[in-house]
DOKOLMI-547088 format. One record per atom (N, C-alpha, C, CB): residue in one letter; x, y, z. Coordinates in steps of 0.05 Angstrom, whole numbers, padded with zeros to 5 digits, always signed. Glycine has a CB too. Layout:
BEGIN
aXYZ;...
This chain:
BEGIN
m-00098+00363-00165;m-00110+00378-00143;m-00136+00363-00133;m-00117+00406-00152;i-00149+00350-00152;i-00173+00336-00144;i-00166+00312-00126;i-00188+00325-00169;a-00144+00299-00131;a-00135+00277-00115;a-00129+00286-00086;a-00111+00263-00127;v-00116+00308-00083;v-00109+00319-00057;v-00135+00326-00042;v-00091+00344-00059;f-00154+00338-00056;f-00179+00345-00043;f-00194+00320-00034;f-00197+00361-00063;g-00193+00299-00051;g-00206+00274-00044;g-00192+00261-00020;g-00205+00255-00068;l-00166+00262-00019;l-00151+00251+00004;l-00158+00265+00030;l-00121+00253-00001;v-00158+00292+00029;v-00165+00307+00053;v-00194+00301+00061;v-00162+00338+00048;l-00212+00300+00042;l-00240+00294+00048;l-00243+00267+00060;l-00257+00297+00023;g-00229+00247+00050;g-00230+00220+00060;g-00219+00218+00088;g-00214+00201+00042;v-00197+00232+00094;v-00185+00232+00121;v-00205+00245+00141;v-00158+00246+00121;l-00216+00267+00133;l-00235+00281+00150;l-00260+00264+00155;l-00244+00308+00138;a-00270+00251+00135;a-00293+00233+00138;a-00286+00210+00156;a-00303+00222+00111;g-00262+00199+00154;g-00254+00177+00171;g-00252+00185+00200;g-00228+00165+00162;l-00242+00210+00205;l-00240+00220+00232;l-00267+00226+00244;l-00222+00245+00233;w-00285+00236+00227;w-00311+00244+00237;w-00329+00219+00242;w-00325+00263+00218;l-00329+00200+00223;l-00346+00177+00225;l-00336+00155+00243;l-00351+00166+00198;e-00310+00155+00248;e-00297+00135+00265;e-00306+00106+00258;e-00302+00141+00294;p-00301+00097+00234;p-00310+00070+00226;p-00296+00049+00243;p-00305+00065+00197;s-00310+00027+00248;s-00298+00005+00263;s-00292-00018+00244;s-00317-00005+00286;i-00270-00031+00249;i-00262-00054+00233;i-00270-00079+00247;i-00230-00053+00228;p-00284-00097+00233;p-00291-00123+00246;p-00267-00138+00255;p-00308-00141+00227;a-00269-00152+00278;a-00247-00166+00290;a-00234-00186+00270;a-00255-00180+00315;a-00250-00198+00253;a-00240-00218+00235;a-00222-00206+00213;a-00263-00233+00221;l-00226-00180+00207;l-00210-00167+00186;l-00186-00151+00198;l-00227-00148+00171;q-00184-00148+00224;q-00163-00132+00236;q-00135-00142+00229;q-00167-00131+00265;p-00130-00168+00228;p-00102-00176+00221;p-00094-00169+00193;p-00100-00206+00225;y-00113-00164+00175;y-00106-00158+00148;y-00103-00128+00142;y-00128-00169+00130;l-00112-00111+00160;l-00110-00082+00156;l-00081-00072+00153;l-00124-00068+00178;p-00063-00080+00171;p-00035-00070+00168;p-00023-00079+00142;p-00018-00079+00192;i-00029-00103+00134;i-00018-00113+00109;i-00029-00097+00085;i-00024-00143+00105;a-00055-00092+00086;a-00067-00076+00064;a-00056-00048+00063;a-00098-00075+00068;v-00051-00036+00086;v-00039-00009+00086;v-00011-00009+00075;v-00039+00002+00115;v+00005-00028+00082;v+00032-00029+00071;v+00032-00035+00041;v+00049-00051+00086;a+00014-00052+00032;a+00012-00058+00004;a+00002-00033-00011;a-00008-00081-00001;a-00016-00018+00000;a-00025+00007-00012;a-00003+00028-00013;a-00049+00018+00003;l+00013+00030+00008;l+00036+00048+00008;l+00056+00041-00013;l+00049+00049+00035;d+00060+00015-00018;d+00078+00006-00039;d+00069+00016-00066;d+00081-00025-00039;a+00043+00014-00071;a+00032+00023-00097;a+00034+00053-00099;a+00003+00014-00099;v+00029+00068-00078;v+00030+00097-00079;v+00059+00106-00084;v+00020+00109-00052;f+00078+00095-00070;f+00106+00104-00075;f+00115+00095-00103;f+00124+00092-00054;g+00106+00072-00112;g+00112+00063-00139;g+00100+00082-00160;g+00103+00035-00144;g+00076+00092-00155;g+00063+00111-00173;g+00077+00137-00173;g+00034+00115-00165;l+00086+00146-00149;l+00101+00172-00148;l+00128+00170-00162;l+00106+00180-00118;r+00141+00147-00159;r+00166+00143-00174;r+00161+00143-00204;r+00179+00116-00165;a+00141+00129-00213;a+00134+00129-00241;a+00128+00156-00252;a+00111+00109-00247;h+00114+00172-00236;h+00107+00200-00244;h+00133+00216-00247;h+00089+00213-00223;l+00151+00214-00228;l+00176+00229-00230;l+00193+00219-00253;l+00191+00227-00204;d+00191+00193-00260;d+00206+00183-00283;d+00193+00188-00309;d+00210+00153-00279;g+00168+00199-00308;g+00154+00206-00333;g+00140+00182-00346;g+00172+00218-00352;i+00135+00160-00332;i+00123+00137-00343;i+00097+00129-00329;i+00143+00113-00343;f+00085+00148-00314;f+00061+00142-00299;f+00038+00136-00317;f+00055+00165-00280;d+00023+00116-00311;d-00002+00109-00325;d-00023+00104-00304;d+00002+00084-00345;d-00045+00119-00305;d-00066+00117-00285;d-00079+00089-00284;d-00087+00137-00289;k-00082+00076-00306;k-00094+00049-00306;k-00075+00029-00292;k-00099+00040-00335;v-00049+00031-00298;v-00030+00014-00285;v-00030+00019-00255;v-00001+00018-00297;f-00031+00044-00247;f-00031+00051-00219;f-00055+00039-00204;f-00031+00081-00215;v-00079+00042-00216;v-00103+00031-00202;v-00102+00001-00201;v-00128+00040-00218;i-00093-00012-00222;i-00091-00041-00222;i-00070-00050-00202;i-00084-00052-00250;s-00047-00036-00201;s-00026-00043-00182;s-00036-00039-00153;s-00002-00025-00187;f-00050-00017-00148;f-00060-00012-00121;f-00079-00034-00112;f-00075+00016-00121;v-00099-00040-00128;v-00119-00060-00120;v-00106-00088-00119;v-00142-00060-00140;s-00090-00095-00138;s-00078-00122-00138;s-00058-00125-00115;s-00065-00128-00165;n-00043-00105-00109;n-00024-00107-00086;n-00039-00113-00060;n-00008-00081-00083;v-00061-00098-00055;v-00076-00102-00031;v-00089-00129-00030;v-00098-00080-00028;l-00101-00137-00053;l-00115-00163-00053;l-00095-00187-00051;l-00131-00166-00079;i-00073-00185-00065;i-00053-00207-00064;i-00041-00209-00036;i-00032-00204-00085;a-00034-00187-00024;a-00022-00187+00003;a-00042-00199+00023;a-00014-00159+00011;a-00067-00190+00021;a-00088-00201+00039;a-00092-00231+00034;a-00114-00186+00036;l-00092-00239+00009;l-00095-00268+00003;l-00072-00285+00014;l-00097-00271-00028;i-00048-00275+00011;i-00025-00290+00022;i-00028-00293+00052;i+00001-00275+00015;v-00035-00271+00066;v-00038-00273+00095;v-00062-00291+00102;v-00043-00245+00107;y-00083-00290+00087;y-00106-00308+00092;y-00098-00337+00089;y-00130-00301+00073;l-00084-00343+00068;l-00075-00370+00064;l-00056-00379+00086;l-00060-00373+00037;g-00039-00361+00095;g-00022-00367+00118;g-00038-00373+00143;g-00003-00344+00123;d-00059-00358+00147;d-00076-00363+00170;d-00089-00391+00168;d-00098-00341+00173;q-00098-00398+00144;q-00111-00424+00140;q-00091-00447+00144;q-00123-00425+00112;l-00066-00442+00137;l-00045-00462+00141;l-00033-00462+00168;l-00023-00459+00120;g-00039-00442+00184;g-00028-00441+00212;g-00002-00426+00213;g-00025-00468+00223;v+00006-00413+00192;v+00032-00398+00192;v+00027-00369+00184;v+00052-00411+00172;g+00004-00358+00193;g-00003-00331+00186;g+00017-00310+00194;g-00029-00324+00198;g+00029-00313+00218;g+00048-00294+00228;g+00073-00293+00211;g+00056-00301+00256;q+00083-00317+00203;q+00107-00318+00186;q+00102-00306+00159;q+00116-00347+00184;l+00079-00312+00147;l+00073-00301+00120;l+00068-00271+00122;l+00049-00315+00108;s+00056-00262+00144;s+00052-00233+00147;s+00078-00219+00149;s+00035-00227+00173;t+00097-00231+00164;t+00124-00219+00165;t+00137-00219+00138;t+00141-00234+00186;g+00135-00240+00123;g+00147-00242+00097;g+00135-00221+00078;g+00142-00269+00085;v+00109-00217+00079;v+00096-00197+00061;v+00106-00169+00069;v+00066-00199+00063;i+00107-00163+00095;i+00116-00137+00104;i+00145-00132+00096;i+00113-00135+00135;v+00162-00152+00098;v+00191-00149+00091;v+00193-00143+00061;v+00207-00175+00098;v+00180-00159+00044;v+00181-00155+00015;v+00171-00128+00007;v+00166-00177+00001;l+00147-00121+00017;l+00136-00095+00010;l+00152-00072+00022;l+00107-00093+00020;g+00163-00076+00046;g+00181-00056+00058;g+00206-00051+00041;g+00189-00064+00086;i+00217-00072+00030;i+00241-00069+00013;i+00233-00053-00012;i+00252-00096+00005;r+00210-00059-00024;r+00201-00045-00048;r+00195-00016-00041;r+00175-00058-00059;i+00183-00010-00018;i+00177+00017-00010;i+00204+00033-00007;i+00161+00018+00016;f+00223+00022+00007;f+00248+00036+00011;f+00263+00039-00016;f+00266+00021+00030;s+00261+00020-00033;s+00274+00023-00060;s+00261+00046-00075;s+00271-00003-00076;n+00234+00047-00075;n+00221+00069-00089;n+00227+00096-00076;n+00191+00064-00089;v+00228+00097-00050;v+00234+00122-00036;v+00262+00131-00043;v+00230+00119-00005;a+00281+00112-00044;a+00309+00119-00051;a+00310+00131-00080;a+00327+00094-00049;a+00295+00119-00098;a+00294+00129-00126;a+00281+00157-00126;a+00279+00110-00144;i+00260+00161-00111;i+00247+00187-00109;i+00267+00208-00098;i+00222+00186-00092;r+00281+00200-00077;r+00301+00218-00065;r+00323+00226-00085;r+00314+00205-00041;r+00333+00206-00100;r+00353+00211-00120;r+00342+00230-00142;r+00363+00185-00133;h+00317+00226-00149;h+00306+00243-00170;h+00301+00272-00161;h+00279+00231-00179;v+00291+00275-00136;v+00285+00301-00126;v+00310+00317-00118;v+00266+00299-00102;f+00328+00304-00103;f+00351+00317-00093;f+00377+00313-00109;f+00357+00308-00065;h+00374+00297-00131;h+00397+00291-00148;h+00421+00281-00132;h+00406+00317-00164;a+00415+00264-00112;a+00436+00253-00095;a+00431+00223-00091;a+00437+00268-00068;
């Protein structure tokens, strides 16, 4: 319940404060959001499977975001940022859909 309260509080604070993202970091925001979603759905799947560990979740969340941003940054430095961004989105998208399918099977037994 505390996590839900924190989520609602964070969303309300974001809407009220309207933070701006520096132009240099804007290309990395969509990648970070998709990486964070991958960790969240992976954590939900682990919870439903009964193997959730909060330390693993936090490390997975932070490392997913940092590694995805690092890959895109390296791609930008090499001049292939768009291609690596697409690759990261595809890989994380596949993982997200895989986790959602497992959650669906667990919840609906289908």
